[in-house]
C-alpha distance (Angstrom), angle and dihedral (degrees) to the residues before:
residue distance angle dihedral
X1 . . .
X2 3.75 . .
X3 3.82 120.9 .
X4 3.73 118.9 -139.5
X5 3.79 111.2 -126.1
X6 3.80 98.8 171.9
X7 3.75 126.5 93.8
X8 3.82 134.9 -126.0
X9 3.82 108.7 -116.0
X10 3.73 90.2 -142.8
X11 3.82 94.0 61.8
X12 3.77 136.8 64.7
X13 3.78 104.9 -89.6
X14 3.79 92.0 -145.0
X15 3.76 94.8 53.6
X16 3.79 123.7 103.9
X17 3.77 109.4 -145.0
X18 3.80 131.3 -174.5
X19 3.84 92.3 -99.5
X20 3.82 94.5 54.3
X21 3.82 91.4 43.2
X22 3.78 90.4 52.1
X23 3.86 91.0 47.2
X24 3.83 89.7 51.3
X25 3.80 92.1 49.7
X26 3.82 90.2 47.5
X27 3.78 91.5 53.7
X28 3.82 87.1 74.2
X29 3.80 91.5 61.4
X30 3.88 95.7 75.1
X31 3.68 134.9 -114.2
X32 3.81 141.1 -127.9
X33 3.82 114.8 -82.1
X34 3.82 111.8 -84.8
X35 3.84 139.3 158.4
X36 3.83 105.2 -78.1
X37 3.80 125.4 -173.0
X38 3.74 120.6 -148.8
X39 3.79 88.6 -111.9
X40 3.82 91.0 57.1
X41 3.85 91.7 45.4
X42 3.84 91.2 51.7
X43 3.91 89.6 46.8
X44 3.75 91.4 49.7
X45 3.76 91.8 48.7
X46 3.75 91.3 52.4
X47 3.84 91.5 46.9
X48 3.84 92.6 50.0
X49 3.83 91.5 46.8
X50 3.84 91.3 52.3
X51 3.79 89.8 47.9
X52 3.78 94.7 48.6
X53 3.76 99.6 45.4
X54 3.84 128.0 32.6
X55 3.81 91.3 -158.3
X56 3.80 92.7 66.9
X57 3.78 112.8 102.0
X58 3.82 130.5 179.2
X59 3.75 125.8 -152.4
X60 3.82 142.8 146.7
X61 3.79 140.0 107.9
X62 3.83 113.0 -27.8
X63 3.85 93.9 -18.5
X64 3.82 91.9 125.7
X65 3.77 120.9 54.3
X66 3.82 95.1 7.0
X67 3.76 93.8 44.9
X68 3.80 92.8 -131.7
X69 3.79 130.3 -60.0
X70 3.84 88.2 -82.7
X71 3.81 95.3 34.1
X72 3.75 93.9 -115.4
X73 3.79 90.6 137.3
X74 3.82 97.0 38.4
X75 3.76 113.9 147.0
X76 3.79 96.4 5.9
X77 3.77 97.3 107.4
X78 3.75 92.7 49.1
X79 3.78 90.8 49.5
X80 3.81 102.1 43.1
X81 3.77 102.7 23.5
X82 3.77 137.1 -113.6
X83 3.82 93.2 -79.5
X84 3.86 88.1 68.8
X85 3.75 103.2 29.3
X86 3.77 119.3 36.7
X87 3.79 147.3 150.1
X88 3.73 116.6 -106.8
X89 3.83 129.4 -154.4
X90 3.81 116.8 -88.3
X91 3.78 91.7 -93.3
X92 3.85 117.5 110.6
X93 3.75 94.6 -173.5
X94 3.81 89.2 54.3
X95 3.79 90.5 47.5
X96 3.83 92.6 56.6
X97 3.85 92.6 38.6
X98 3.81 90.3 54.3
X99 3.81 90.4 47.2
X100 3.78 91.3 51.9
X101 3.80 91.7 54.2
X102 3.87 92.6 45.6
X103 3.84 92.3 48.5
X104 3.84 91.5 49.1
X105 3.83 86.4 57.5
X106 3.78 98.6 50.9
X107 3.84 104.0 -85.2
X108 3.84 128.0 124.2
X109 3.82 105.5 -138.7
X110 3.76 120.3 -163.6
X111 3.83 108.3 -164.1
X112 3.75 131.5 -174.4
X113 3.83 123.8 -145.6
X114 3.84 90.2 -166.4
X115 3.83 94.9 -144.0
X116 3.83 132.4 21.9
X117 3.72 99.1 -111.1
X118 3.74 92.1 43.3
X119 3.84 87.2 74.0
X120 3.78 93.2 67.4
X121 3.87 95.4 86.3
X122 3.77 86.5 56.9
X123 3.83 93.3 49.7
X124 3.80 95.1 104.1
X125 3.76 93.5 51.0
X126 3.80 93.0 48.4
X127 3.76 97.9 43.3
X128 3.83 100.0 37.3
X129 3.85 100.5 37.6
X130 3.82 114.9 9.2
X131 3.80 93.0 50.4
X132 3.80 96.8 39.5
X133 3.81 107.1 38.3
X134 3.85 97.7 93.9
X135 3.79 90.8 48.3
X136 3.87 93.6 42.3
X137 3.85 90.1 54.2
X138 3.83 95.1 42.5
X139 3.78 90.5 -113.7
X140 3.80 96.9 -50.2
X141 3.83 96.4 110.6
X142 3.81 122.8 45.7
X143 3.75 126.4 -173.9
X144 3.85 110.8 -146.4
X145 3.78 94.6 -170.0
X146 3.79 125.6 147.8
X147 3.71 113.4 -158.3
X148 3.85 111.9 -162.3
X149 3.85 113.9 -154.2
X150 3.83 120.3 179.7
X151 3.74 103.0 -149.2
X152 3.88 146.8 168.7
X153 3.74 131.2 53.4
X154 3.86 139.2 -107.5
X155 3.86 92.0 103.7
X156 3.79 98.0 95.7
X157 3.75 90.9 -106.0
X158 3.81 125.4 161.4
X159 3.75 129.3 -127.6
X160 3.81 114.5 -46.1
X161 3.82 90.8 22.8
X162 3.80 103.0 78.4
X163 3.81 109.2 42.7
X164 3.78 124.7 135.6
X165 3.77 100.5 -148.5
X166 3.77 100.0 166.0
X167 3.84 95.0 119.0
X168 3.85 91.0 62.1
X169 3.82 89.6 58.9
X170 3.82 99.8 37.1
X171 3.84 89.5 54.7
X172 3.84 89.7 57.8
X173 3.79 113.6 86.4
X174 3.78 112.0 -140.1
X175 3.77 96.8 44.5
X176 3.80 127.4 98.7
X177 3.79 109.9 -148.8
X178 3.83 119.2 -156.7
X179 3.83 133.4 177.8
X180 3.78 124.7 176.8
X181 3.83 121.4 -153.8
X182 3.85 99.0 -166.1
X183 3.82 139.2 34.2
X184 3.82 97.4 -104.0
X185 3.85 91.7 53.8
X186 3.79 90.7 42.6
X187 3.79 90.9 60.6
X188 3.85 96.6 39.7
X189 3.77 97.4 43.1
X190 3.79 93.0 45.9
X191 3.81 92.2 51.7
X192 3.80 90.2 49.2
X193 3.79 91.7 46.7
X194 3.75 93.7 53.2
X195 3.79 90.9 48.5
X196 3.80 93.0 50.4
X197 3.84 117.3 105.1
X198 3.79 88.4 -145.2
X199 3.84 125.6 75.4
X200 3.86 114.0 -95.7
X201 3.72 127.6 -162.2
X202 3.81 101.4 -149.5
X203 3.78 109.7 -161.7
X204 3.75 115.0 -161.9
X205 3.84 117.5 -162.2
X206 3.79 105.9 -131.4
X207 3.77 97.6 -156.2
X208 3.83 88.9 58.8
X209 3.88 95.3 52.0
X210 3.76 89.1 98.6
X211 3.83 96.3 43.2
X212 3.85 109.9 122.7
X213 3.81 128.1 -145.4
X214 3.80 129.5 175.4
X215 3.82 108.0 -121.5
X216 3.77 146.4 125.8
X217 3.75 119.8 -111.4
X218 2.93 133.2 -105.5
X219 3.79 95.6 46.2
X220 3.76 132.3 170.6
X221 3.80 119.0 -150.3
X222 3.81 130.8 178.0
X223 3.80 117.4 -42.2
X224 3.74 118.5 -80.1
X225 3.78 94.5 -110.3
X226 3.80 95.2 55.8
X227 3.75 131.2 88.3
X228 3.88 117.7 -144.0
X229 3.73 130.9 -133.8
X230 3.79 102.2 -137.4
X231 3.83 97.5 177.5
X232 3.79 128.4 20.2
X233 3.73 121.1 -130.0
X234 3.85 142.7 155.8
X235 3.84 108.5 -153.2
X236 3.76 104.9 54.5
X237 3.84 141.8 -0.2
X238 3.81 118.6 -131.2
X239 3.78 113.1 -159.6
X240 3.77 117.2 -161.5
X241 3.86 140.9 150.9
X242 3.75 138.5 -167.8
X243 3.81 112.7 -11.7
X244 3.84 96.3 4.2
X245 3.84 95.7 59.5
X246 3.81 88.6 83.9
X247 3.77 89.8 50.0
X248 3.86 89.7 51.9
X249 3.79 93.8 50.5
X250 3.85 91.2 47.6
X251 3.73 89.1 48.4
X252 3.85 90.9 51.7
X253 3.80 89.6 50.5
X254 3.87 91.1 50.8
X255 3.81 91.9 44.1
X256 3.81 90.2 54.1
X257 3.74 89.6 60.4
X258 3.82 87.0 61.4
X259 3.80 93.6 46.7
X260 3.80 95.5 -97.8
X261 3.80 117.5 140.9
X262 3.87 105.3 -148.2
X263 3.83 124.5 -171.1
X264 3.82 112.6 -155.4
X265 3.82 122.3 -156.4
X266 3.79 125.1 -169.9
X267 3.82 105.5 -150.5
X268 3.86 92.1 -160.5
X269 3.85 93.2 175.8
X270 3.78 112.9 49.7
X271 3.79 95.6 -174.1
X272 3.02 121.2 59.0
X273 3.78 92.2 34.4
X274 3.77 121.7 -138.2
X275 3.78 99.3 -127.7
X276 3.74 94.5 169.5
X277 3.84 100.5 58.4
X278 3.81 94.7 39.3
X279 3.76 97.8 44.1
X280 3.77 90.7 48.6
X281 3.77 89.8 55.9
X282 3.80 95.0 44.9
X283 3.86 90.7 49.7
X284 3.75 88.4 53.2
X285 3.83 98.6 47.8
X286 3.88 97.7 28.4
X287 3.82 90.4 -145.6
X288 3.80 134.1 74.2
X289 3.79 141.8 174.7
X290 3.75 129.8 -169.9
X291 3.83 123.6 -144.4
X292 3.78 125.9 -159.4
X293 3.83 138.4 147.1
X294 3.88 95.8 -131.6
X295 3.75 118.4 96.6
X296 3.79 112.6 -78.8
X297 3.81 100.2 -126.5
X298 3.82 108.5 84.8
X299 3.81 90.8 -6.2
X300 3.70 128.2 145.4
X301 3.82 90.2 -97.7
X302 3.79 90.3 64.5
X303 3.82 91.4 62.7
X304 3.78 91.8 46.0
X305 3.81 92.1 50.7
X306 3.76 92.7 48.3
X307 3.73 94.5 45.4
X308 3.85 93.4 50.2
X309 3.73 92.3 44.2
X310 3.88 91.6 53.2
X311 3.79 92.0 49.1
X312 3.80 101.3 37.3
X313 3.77 106.6 26.3
X314 3.82 97.6 129.3
X315 3.83 90.1 49.8
X316 3.83 96.2 54.2
X317 3.80 122.4 99.1
X318 3.78 93.4 -172.6
X319 3.82 142.1 11.0
X320 3.82 115.6 -77.1
X321 3.81 110.1 -104.7
X322 3.84 131.1 -142.0
X323 3.80 122.2 -149.0
X324 3.70 105.7 -170.8
X325 3.80 148.4 136.0
X326 3.78 116.4 -62.4
X327 3.88 121.5 -96.9
X328 3.78 94.8 -96.6
X329 3.80 134.6 92.8
X330 3.79 112.5 -82.3
X331 3.82 106.6 -76.9
X332 3.83 131.9 -125.6
X333 3.83 118.4 -79.5
X334 3.87 89.8 -98.7
X335 3.75 90.8 57.1
X336 3.77 103.8 38.4
X337 3.83 94.2 92.8
X338 3.85 88.5 66.4
X339 3.79 92.4 48.7
X340 3.84 102.1 49.4
X341 3.84 121.4 85.0
X342 3.77 109.4 -103.4
X343 3.83 134.7 -169.8
X344 3.81 88.2 -103.4
X345 3.77 91.8 54.8
X346 3.82 90.8 47.6
X347 3.81 93.2 50.3
X348 3.88 91.4 46.2
X349 3.75 90.1 52.3
X350 3.79 92.2 50.1
X351 3.78 91.6 49.2
X352 3.82 89.5 54.7
X353 3.83 90.6 74.7
X354 3.76 122.0 92.2
X355 3.82 97.9 -115.6
X356 3.81 91.4 -167.8
X357 3.79 91.4 75.2
């Protein structure tokens, strides 16, 4: 069923009346299959979480009246009121600090950083307090905070709008780091993140916001801590996440035209890492490559390559490869096509192996 996100001009737009409350509750019943964008899936996940739990709150820059830069929170303030969905000052450190205090007092804040690099002013709060509070208090205080961060490039964005900052968060113990690659996972993983009693950095791939999938909401996909094999193969394992999953699948299709059987795995959750699923695939194919947009040096792929090599060394026929962004700051919109991993770069990397081994 469709959920009304508009407002009646004769009523207070911040009020929650019986009709909107009923509509919010009904959204959990399910709907007929329809074409759903990732933006719509995320919006519905937030709506259903607000309806299911009164302790869920949403705030951040422009998430209220505007509905977010990418309209992920559109209609939520009108539906649930300004006491549960509101616009914050332009101060990311303050957003996270406020969320910490609310979470310590029984609330479940869902905050938006608006753009990837906008999260950096909040880095100290996230790393020093959000990630460490449970350990610091010997398990007595948990911080069920979901930090939504739109990330990645390929949208023609300028500086500070196209970073892939996942390695900062995955190298911080105490944080769960999640990134969906499709609308169904976007809905399911966000619902699970909000319900988690531990803090989650939920990274949303901006270039996939407009990706469409036919599905019924609500939907439950694989558990948050599990990677998924999206395509079976026997020659090589391609590991990807977020925006590069599409690149991996396209590369697998192109590789098949040259007789290469490529297995594609969507990591989904970057930390903790699903060693079981990924290692099983690598042991089967004996070769692996990791694709990500962030710079190669010190990037997330380096940890994946090292981890898989340590655990599966005797099963490998060749070194694990990384196809990544170049070791430069993210370029201007006119140059980003030369920076981003492409099918051609993936196939060139795979061809660099000695396949006689």
